[in-house]
N, C-alpha and C positions, 0 to 999 in steps of 0.2 A: 786380212786387213780389218782392223777394228775401227768402228765409228768413234769419233770423239764427241763427248757431251759433257756439259758442266757437271761436276759432282753434285749429287742430291744430298744435302745435309738434313733435310726435313722432308719426310714422305707425305705427311698430311698438310693440306693447305686450308681446309675448311670451305674451299670454294664450291664444293659439290653438295654441301649440306642441305641445300634447298632444291635438290633434284636437277641441277644443271651441271654441265661440264663444258670445257672449251675445246673447240676444234683446233687443228694445227694453225689455222689462219687467225685464231684469236676470237672467233665468233662464239658466243655463249648459246648453247642449245640444250634442250631437255635431254636427260640421260636415256630416254627411250626414243630419241630421234632416230629415224631410219638409218642415217649414216653411222651413228653410234652403235645401233643394233648390228649393222653389217660388220664393222671392225671388231666389235665386242665378241661376236660369234666366231670370227676368225681367231681371236685370242683364246676362246674356249677350245677350238680345234688344236691350236698350238700347245695348250696345256695337256690335252689328251695325247698328243704325240710324245710329250715328255713322259707320260705314263707308259706308253708303248716302249720307249727306250729303257725305262726303269724296270719293267718286268723282264726284260731281256728277250733277245730274239735268237732263234736257231740260225737264221740266215744273217750271219754277221756282216755280209757284204751290203745289206740294206741299211746298216747303222749310219754310215756317212751320208747316205741319201736322205734319211730322216732328219739328220742335223741340217743339211742343206735346205730342206723343205721348211724347217722351223725358221731358219734365217729369212727365206723368201716370204714366209708368212708375216714376219716383222716388216719387210718391205711393203707387203700388201696392206698392213695396218697403217703405215705411213701414207701409202697411196690413197687410202680411203679417208684418213683423218684430215686431209687437205682437200677442199673443193677445187675443182679443175681450174677455176679462175685464179685461185690463190697460188697454185703451183707455178704460175708465171712469175710470181714475186720472189720465189725462193729457188735458187739454182741448186742442182745436185741432190734434190730430195730422193731418198730411196723409193723405188717403185718396182712394180712387176713389169717385166719386159718379155718380148717375144722369145728370147733365149731361154727363159725359165720354162715356158710352155714346151718348147722344142726338147729340152732336157727331159721333161716328164714323158713325152711321147717316145723318145728313144729308150727310156728305161722300161716303159710299158711293153714295147715291142720285144726287148731282151727278155723280160720276165715271162712273157707269153710263149716264147720259144721253149721255156722250161716247163711251164704248167700245162701247155697244150690247150686245145679249144674247150670251151665250156659246153658240156653236153647236157646239163640239167641245172636248174636253179639250185643254189647252195644256201644253206642256213648259216648265219653268222656263228662262228665257233671254231672248234678245232683246238689248237694250242692256246694257252693264255695270251701269247703275243698276237696270234691271228685274231682272237676274239677282241682284243683291245684295238687292233687296226680296224676292225669292222665298226667299232664305236666311233673311231676317228672318221671313218667314211660317212657315217650318218651325220656327224657334226659338220662335215664338209658340205654335205647336201643342204643342211640347214643354212649354212653360210651363203650358199648359192641362192637359196630362197630369199634370204634377207637382202642380198645384193639385188635380186630381181625387183623386189619392192622398191628399193632405193632408186633404181634406174628408171622407174615409172615417173619419178619426180625430179631427178637431178641427173646431170651428166656425170658419168664415171668412165675412167679409162677402160677400153674394151679388153685389155689384157688381164684385168682383174677377174672378170667373168670367165674368160677362157682358161685362166690358170686354175680357178676353183673347179671348173668342170672337168678339166684334165686330171686334177689332183684327186677328185673322187674316184675316177677310173683307176688311177695309179694305186690308190689305197685298196680298192677291190682286188686288183691283181696282186698287190703286195701281200694281202692276207692269204690268197691262194698259194703264193710263192712260199710264205712262211710255213704253211701246213705241209707243202711238198718237201721243203728242206728238212723239216722235222720228221718226215715219214708218217705223218698223220693224215688219215683219209678225210676228205672234205665232207662235212655233214650235208647230206642231200635233202632237198625238199620232197616230202611225201605228200603229193596232192590228194591222196586218198585217206589221209589221217582223219 
């Protein structure tokens, strides 16, 4: 099911030329506002997931999951660009829900059955796909940190933080799964280097 939105005939508005942008509820805030930082970083993560898909994955069964995650990250952006009090004014806004977190947990459990327990710290790398997934994982952790900063000052849906936390775990296991599917050994940390 596709969301409907009015067509955009003009991409630039000049509204941000002075370092401000609008939240979903219409408030003007600085472009480095904590809320904008949080949803902007989730957008960076989403773009990196596009790179993951573009480089190609040995584990083709992960492709639909990456696409689902990209869509949920758009929900997350919607969730964050509206303040909690403004969400009451707009019915049916896309948001992160418990079902999204549960789906990630089920997928993590299924992938863990394949990759087995972690017996040593691993270095980011392996296949190009796995390496790009590790980049996505670090961006997800940054998004979590930006969200944590925001929650010190404003109320945010608890599902947003839970989703990002679970997603970073999912990305870690997905990188391991990608290497396993490709038959590539995980690069292990040598603590004596």
